[in-house]
DOFIZA-811856 format. One record per residue (C-alpha): residue number from 1; x, y, z; residue in one letter. Coordinates in steps of 0.2 Angstrom, whole numbers, m for minus. Each point is the difference from the previous one (the first is absolute). Layout:
# DOFIZA-811856
+-----+-------+-------+-------+----+
:   i :     x :     y :     z : aa :
+-----+-------+-------+-------+----+
: NUM :     X :     Y :     Z :  A :
...
+-----+-------+-------+-------+----+
# end
This chain:
# DOFIZA-811856
+-----+-------+-------+-------+----+
:   i :     x :     y :     z : aa :
+-----+-------+-------+-------+----+
:   1 :   m75 :   m79 :   216 :  X :
:   2 :    m6 :    13 :   m15 :  X :
:   3 :    m5 :    m4 :   m16 :  X :
:   4 :    15 :     8 :    m8 :  X :
:   5 :    11 :   m10 :    12 :  X :
:   6 :   m10 :   m16 :    m5 :  X :
:   7 :     1 :     3 :   m18 :  X :
:   8 :    19 :     4 :     2 :  X :
:   9 :     2 :   m18 :     9 :  X :
:  10 :   m10 :    m9 :   m13 :  X :
:  11 :     9 :     7 :   m15 :  X :
:  12 :    17 :    m5 :     9 :  X :
:  13 :    m7 :   m17 :     3 :  X :
:  14 :    m4 :    m2 :   m19 :  X :
:  15 :    17 :     6 :    m5 :  X :
:  16 :     9 :   m12 :    11 :  X :
:  17 :   m11 :   m14 :    m5 :  X :
:  18 :     5 :     3 :   m17 :  X :
:  19 :    18 :     1 :     3 :  X :
:  20 :     5 :   m18 :     2 :  X :
:  21 :    m8 :    m4 :   m18 :  X :
:  22 :    12 :    15 :    m7 :  X :
:  23 :    15 :    m6 :     7 :  X :
:  24 :    m4 :   m18 :    m4 :  X :
:  25 :    m2 :     5 :   m17 :  X :
:  26 :    17 :    10 :    m1 :  X :
:  27 :     8 :   m16 :     7 :  X :
:  28 :    m9 :   m12 :   m13 :  X :
:  29 :     7 :   m13 :    m4 :  X :
:  30 :    11 :    m5 :    15 :  X :
:  31 :    m1 :   m18 :    m4 :  X :
:  32 :    m5 :   m12 :   m13 :  X :
:  33 :   m16 :     3 :   m10 :  X :
:  34 :   m11 :   m13 :    m7 :  X :
:  35 :    m8 :     1 :   m17 :  X :
:  36 :   m14 :   m14 :    m3 :  X :
:  37 :    m2 :    m6 :   m17 :  X :
:  38 :   m17 :    m9 :    m4 :  X :
:  39 :     9 :   m11 :   m14 :  X :
:  40 :    15 :   m13 :     0 :  X :
:  41 :    18 :     5 :    m7 :  X :
:  42 :     2 :     2 :   m18 :  X :
:  43 :   m14 :    11 :    m4 :  X :
:  44 :    m2 :    18 :    m5 :  X :
:  45 :    m7 :     3 :    17 :  X :
:  46 :    14 :    m8 :     9 :  X :
:  47 :    15 :     7 :   m12 :  X :
:  48 :    m6 :    17 :     0 :  X :
:  49 :    m3 :     1 :    20 :  X :
:  50 :    19 :    m7 :     0 :  X :
:  51 :     5 :    15 :   m11 :  X :
:  52 :    m9 :    12 :    11 :  X :
:  53 :     6 :    m8 :    17 :  X :
:  54 :    19 :     2 :    m6 :  X :
:  55 :    m2 :    18 :    m4 :  X :
:  56 :   m10 :     3 :    16 :  X :
:  57 :    13 :    m9 :    10 :  X :
:  58 :    14 :    10 :    m9 :  X :
:  59 :    m8 :    18 :     3 :  X :
:  60 :    m6 :    m3 :    18 :  X :
:  61 :    15 :    m9 :     7 :  X :
:  62 :   m10 :   m15 :     6 :  X :
:  63 :    m4 :   m18 :    m6 :  X :
:  64 :   m17 :    m2 :    m9 :  X :
:  65 :    m4 :   m19 :    m4 :  X :
:  66 :   m13 :    m8 :   m11 :  X :
:  67 :   m11 :   m13 :     8 :  X :
:  68 :    m9 :   m10 :   m12 :  X :
:  69 :   m17 :    m5 :     6 :  X :
:  70 :    m9 :    m8 :   m15 :  X :
:  71 :   m17 :    m8 :    m1 :  X :
:  72 :   m20 :     3 :     2 :  X :
:  73 :    m1 :    12 :   m14 :  X :
:  74 :    12 :    12 :    11 :  X :
:  75 :   m11 :    m1 :    15 :  X :
:  76 :    13 :    m9 :    12 :  X :
:  77 :    13 :    15 :    m4 :  X :
:  78 :   m15 :    12 :     2 :  X :
:  79 :    m5 :    m7 :    17 :  X :
:  80 :    17 :    m1 :     7 :  X :
:  81 :     3 :    19 :    m3 :  X :
:  82 :   m17 :     5 :     6 :  X :
:  83 :     3 :    m9 :    18 :  X :
:  84 :    18 :     6 :     1 :  X :
:  85 :     7 :    13 :    12 :  X :
:  86 :    m2 :    18 :    m7 :  X :
:  87 :    18 :     5 :     4 :  X :
:  88 :     7 :     3 :   m17 :  X :
:  89 :     9 :   m16 :    m1 :  X :
:  90 :   m13 :   m11 :   m10 :  X :
:  91 :    m7 :     6 :   m18 :  X :
:  92 :   m11 :   m10 :   m12 :  X :
:  93 :     6 :     1 :   m20 :  X :
:  94 :   m18 :    m1 :    m4 :  X :
:  95 :    m8 :    m6 :   m16 :  X :
:  96 :   m15 :     2 :   m11 :  X :
:  97 :    m9 :   m15 :     7 :  X :
:  98 :    m2 :    10 :    17 :  X :
:  99 :   m13 :    10 :    m9 :  X :
: 100 :   m11 :   m15 :    m6 :  X :
: 101 :     3 :   m13 :    17 :  X :
: 102 :   m16 :     5 :     9 :  X :
: 103 :   m11 :    m1 :   m17 :  X :
: 104 :     8 :   m16 :    m4 :  X :
: 105 :     1 :    m9 :    15 :  X :
: 106 :   m12 :     7 :    13 :  X :
: 107 :     4 :     2 :    18 :  X :
: 108 :    20 :     3 :     3 :  X :
: 109 :    11 :    m1 :    15 :  X :
: 110 :     4 :    18 :    m2 :  X :
: 111 :   m10 :    16 :    m1 :  X :
: 112 :     5 :    12 :   m14 :  X :
: 113 :     1 :    13 :    15 :  X :
: 114 :    14 :    m9 :     7 :  X :
: 115 :    11 :     5 :   m14 :  X :
: 116 :     5 :    18 :    m6 :  X :
: 117 :     8 :     5 :   m17 :  X :
: 118 :    18 :     6 :     0 :  X :
: 119 :     3 :     3 :   m19 :  X :
: 120 :    m3 :    m9 :   m17 :  X :
: 121 :    16 :    m6 :    m8 :  X :
: 122 :    m3 :    m9 :   m17 :  X :
: 123 :   m12 :    m7 :   m12 :  X :
: 124 :     2 :   m15 :   m12 :  X :
: 125 :    m9 :     3 :   m15 :  X :
: 126 :   m11 :   m15 :    m8 :  X :
: 127 :     2 :    m2 :   m19 :  X :
: 128 :   m12 :   m12 :   m10 :  X :
: 129 :     9 :   m13 :    m9 :  X :
: 130 :    m5 :   m14 :   m12 :  X :
: 131 :    10 :   m12 :   m11 :  X :
: 132 :     6 :     6 :   m16 :  X :
: 133 :    m8 :   m16 :    m7 :  X :
: 134 :   m17 :     3 :     6 :  X :
: 135 :   m14 :     3 :   m14 :  X :
: 136 :    m3 :    18 :     8 :  X :
: 137 :    14 :    14 :    m2 :  X :
: 138 :   m10 :    16 :     8 :  X :
: 139 :   m10 :     3 :    14 :  X :
: 140 :   m17 :     2 :   m11 :  X :
: 141 :     4 :   m17 :    m6 :  X :
: 142 :     4 :    m8 :    16 :  X :
: 143 :   m18 :     7 :     6 :  X :
: 144 :    m8 :    m6 :   m16 :  X :
: 145 :     9 :   m17 :     2 :  X :
: 146 :    m9 :    m2 :    17 :  X :
: 147 :   m15 :     5 :    m4 :  X :
: 148 :    m1 :   m14 :   m15 :  X :
: 149 :     3 :   m13 :    13 :  X :
: 150 :   m13 :    m7 :    11 :  X :
: 151 :    11 :     0 :    16 :  X :
: 152 :    10 :    17 :    m5 :  X :
: 153 :    17 :     3 :     5 :  X :
: 154 :    12 :    m8 :    10 :  X :
: 155 :    12 :    10 :    11 :  X :
: 156 :    15 :    m6 :     9 :  X :
: 157 :     4 :     9 :    17 :  X :
: 158 :    10 :    m2 :    16 :  X :
: 159 :   m15 :    m4 :    10 :  X :
: 160 :   m19 :     6 :     3 :  X :
: 161 :     0 :    17 :     7 :  X :
: 162 :    17 :     4 :    m6 :  X :
: 163 :     1 :    16 :   m10 :  X :
: 164 :     3 :    m9 :   m17 :  X :
: 165 :   m16 :    m9 :     4 :  X :
: 166 :    m9 :    15 :     6 :  X :
: 167 :     5 :    10 :   m17 :  X :
: 168 :    m6 :   m15 :   m10 :  X :
: 169 :   m16 :     0 :     8 :  X :
: 170 :    m2 :    20 :    m4 :  X :
: 171 :     4 :    m4 :   m18 :  X :
: 172 :   m13 :   m14 :    m2 :  X :
: 173 :   m13 :    11 :     9 :  X :
: 174 :     3 :    15 :   m10 :  X :
: 175 :     2 :    m9 :   m17 :  X :
: 176 :   m16 :   m10 :     3 :  X :
: 177 :    10 :   m17 :    m2 :  X :
: 178 :    m1 :   m15 :    10 :  X :
: 179 :    16 :    m4 :     8 :  X :
: 180 :     9 :   m14 :    11 :  X :
: 181 :    15 :     4 :    12 :  X :
: 182 :    11 :   m16 :     0 :  X :
: 183 :    12 :     3 :    15 :  X :
: 184 :    18 :    m7 :     0 :  X :
: 185 :    14 :     1 :    12 :  X :
: 186 :    13 :    12 :    m9 :  X :
: 187 :     4 :     8 :   m17 :  X :
: 188 :     8 :   m15 :    m7 :  X :
: 189 :   m15 :   m12 :     0 :  X :
: 190 :   m11 :    14 :    m6 :  X :
: 191 :    12 :     3 :   m15 :  X :
: 192 :     1 :   m19 :    m4 :  X :
: 193 :   m19 :    m1 :    m1 :  X :
: 194 :    m1 :    17 :   m11 :  X :
: 195 :    14 :    m6 :   m12 :  X :
: 196 :   m10 :   m18 :    m1 :  X :
: 197 :   m16 :     9 :    m4 :  X :
: 198 :    m9 :    m7 :    15 :  X :
: 199 :    m4 :    18 :     6 :  X :
: 200 :    m3 :    15 :   m11 :  X :
: 201 :     8 :    13 :    10 :  X :
: 202 :     7 :     7 :    15 :  X :
: 203 :     3 :    16 :    11 :  X :
: 204 :    18 :     1 :     5 :  X :
: 205 :    15 :    10 :     7 :  X :
: 206 :    13 :     5 :   m14 :  X :
: 207 :    17 :    m8 :     6 :  X :
: 208 :    m5 :   m18 :    m2 :  X :
: 209 :    m9 :     1 :   m15 :  X :
: 210 :    13 :    11 :   m10 :  X :
: 211 :    11 :   m14 :    m6 :  X :
: 212 :   m16 :    m7 :    m8 :  X :
: 213 :    m4 :    17 :    m7 :  X :
: 214 :    17 :     2 :    m8 :  X :
: 215 :     1 :   m16 :    m7 :  X :
: 216 :   m17 :     1 :    m7 :  X :
: 217 :    m9 :   m13 :     8 :  X :
: 218 :   m11 :    12 :     9 :  X :
: 219 :   m10 :    16 :    m6 :  X :
: 220 :    m4 :    14 :    10 :  X :
: 221 :   m18 :     7 :    m1 :  X :
: 222 :     0 :    13 :    12 :  X :
: 223 :     3 :     6 :    19 :  X :
: 224 :   m13 :     2 :    12 :  X :
: 225 :     7 :    17 :     7 :  X :
: 226 :    m8 :    17 :    m1 :  X :
: 227 :    16 :     6 :   m12 :  X :
: 228 :    11 :   m10 :   m10 :  X :
: 229 :    14 :    m7 :    10 :  X :
: 230 :    18 :     6 :    m2 :  X :
: 231 :     5 :   m18 :     2 :  X :
: 232 :    m7 :    m5 :   m17 :  X :
: 233 :    m8 :    16 :    m7 :  X :
: 234 :    m4 :    m8 :   m17 :  X :
: 235 :   m14 :    m9 :     8 :  X :
: 236 :   m17 :    10 :     1 :  X :
: 237 :   m10 :     1 :    15 :  X :
: 238 :   m16 :   m10 :     0 :  X :
: 239 :    m9 :    17 :     3 :  X :
: 240 :     6 :     7 :   m17 :  X :
: 241 :    m8 :   m17 :    m7 :  X :
: 242 :   m18 :     4 :     6 :  X :
: 243 :     1 :    m6 :    18 :  X :
: 244 :     2 :    15 :    12 :  X :
: 245 :    m3 :    m9 :    17 :  X :
: 246 :    13 :   m15 :    m3 :  X :
: 247 :    13 :     7 :    10 :  X :
: 248 :    10 :   m11 :    12 :  X :
: 249 :    18 :    m2 :     5 :  X :
: 250 :     9 :   m10 :    14 :  X :
: 251 :     7 :    14 :    14 :  X :
: 252 :    11 :     0 :    15 :  X :
: 253 :     1 :    13 :    14 :  X :
: 254 :     4 :     2 :    18 :  X :
: 255 :   m11 :    m1 :    16 :  X :
: 256 :     1 :    m1 :    17 :  X :
: 257 :    m9 :    m5 :    16 :  X :
: 258 :   m13 :    12 :     5 :  X :
: 259 :     7 :     5 :    15 :  X :
: 260 :    16 :     6 :    m7 :  X :
: 261 :     3 :    19 :     4 :  X :
: 262 :    m1 :    12 :   m16 :  X :
: 263 :    17 :     7 :     2 :  X :
: 264 :     8 :   m18 :    m3 :  X :
: 265 :   m12 :    m3 :   m15 :  X :
: 266 :     4 :    17 :    m7 :  X :
: 267 :    19 :    m4 :     2 :  X :
: 268 :    m3 :   m17 :   m10 :  X :
: 269 :   m10 :     9 :   m13 :  X :
: 270 :    13 :    13 :    m3 :  X :
: 271 :    13 :   m13 :    m2 :  X :
: 272 :   m11 :   m10 :   m12 :  X :
: 273 :    m2 :    16 :   m11 :  X :
: 274 :    19 :     3 :     1 :  X :
: 275 :     5 :   m17 :    m5 :  X :
: 276 :   m12 :    m2 :   m14 :  X :
: 277 :     6 :    16 :    m7 :  X :
: 278 :    17 :    m6 :    m3 :  X :
: 279 :     4 :    m5 :   m18 :  X :
: 280 :     9 :   m15 :     4 :  X :
: 281 :   m14 :    m8 :    10 :  X :
: 282 :   m13 :     6 :   m14 :  X :
: 283 :    11 :   m10 :   m14 :  X :
: 284 :     1 :   m15 :    12 :  X :
: 285 :   m18 :     0 :     4 :  X :
: 286 :    m4 :     2 :   m19 :  X :
: 287 :    10 :   m15 :    m5 :  X :
: 288 :   m12 :   m10 :    12 :  X :
: 289 :   m14 :     6 :    m9 :  X :
: 290 :    m7 :    14 :    12 :  X :
: 291 :    m3 :    17 :     0 :  X :
: 292 :     3 :    12 :    13 :  X :
: 293 :   m16 :     8 :    10 :  X :
: 294 :     6 :     8 :    14 :  X :
: 295 :   m13 :     9 :    10 :  X :
: 296 :    m5 :     7 :    18 :  X :
: 297 :    m9 :   m10 :    13 :  X :
: 298 :   m16 :     9 :    m5 :  X :
: 299 :     1 :    m3 :   m18 :  X :
: 300 :     4 :   m18 :     3 :  X :
: 301 :   m14 :    m1 :    12 :  X :
: 302 :   m12 :     7 :   m13 :  X :
: 303 :     7 :   m11 :   m14 :  X :
: 304 :    m4 :   m16 :    12 :  X :
: 305 :   m18 :     6 :     3 :  X :
: 306 :    m3 :     4 :   m17 :  X :
: 307 :     7 :   m18 :    m6 :  X :
: 308 :   m10 :    m9 :    14 :  X :
: 309 :   m16 :     8 :    m5 :  X :
: 310 :     2 :    m3 :   m19 :  X :
: 311 :     5 :   m18 :     1 :  X :
: 312 :   m13 :    m5 :    14 :  X :
: 313 :   m13 :     5 :   m13 :  X :
: 314 :     7 :   m11 :   m14 :  X :
: 315 :     3 :   m14 :    13 :  X :
: 316 :   m18 :     0 :     6 :  X :
: 317 :    m7 :     2 :   m17 :  X :
: 318 :    10 :   m14 :    m7 :  X :
: 319 :    m3 :   m12 :    15 :  X :
: 320 :    18 :    m2 :     3 :  X :
: 321 :     8 :    m9 :    14 :  X :
: 322 :    17 :    m2 :     7 :  X :
: 323 :    11 :   m16 :    m1 :  X :
+-----+-------+-------+-------+----+
# end
């Protein structure tokens, strides 16, 4: 066998080995696709995923179903998809705690290498909220109030390691003020305590707080985004107010088992971008307090790496542990 012939046969074998993946991508999806949500029904993760699933099904002529697998700070859903077959029929609608799980909880039941990014979808900006009856009316006044108290400020959050909690810890650190995170189950309990004056502030998504803001019961001191949010543009960023590092938001996107062939990942990535560019979909997501942030797989992977690195530093410096 000559070198030329060996090379030719090797090239042919490589081409044929790649053929099934290309054919599979062209035929995908040929059956029901599972989209795994790490939260229970009714929240912004679940609602936005169901909206996207409906659009995927309409354009790809196949059923996309949402399966809710809540618990353990999203680790149950992460683990399920990390160990699922890489056949293009199981995807994770990953959320922000994915980037902080290892720093908060230590050893996980899955490895980050078991999952690959597909596309980022949306972010949920966090707004700094106080009671309108509080003795402080601005962010500088809130910080000065905290420094005047032996125990500092009290912040309500959905739990240790949540994005509102971590954003609050960033603010405590950069403002040089003591702070105590007080976890509550759900926004309603946090708001009750805030209105009663038993906690000083909270960082929260906009939709659930908006009725209180519009009725004059809550005051918005800022948003923890890099730019003002179109959801409530009158709220200045915390960066504008002297805290350039206090940037945090909830976020959701799609990930797949690491063994999923690239053509299938590319096809879902393109579908996510197409759906998120639809004006009607954007309007529905905005109504849920979400901003569209479509990205490529590579961009989403870099975003996750950046989030992991910066939050790991804060978690270790603050000595935080997951619940």
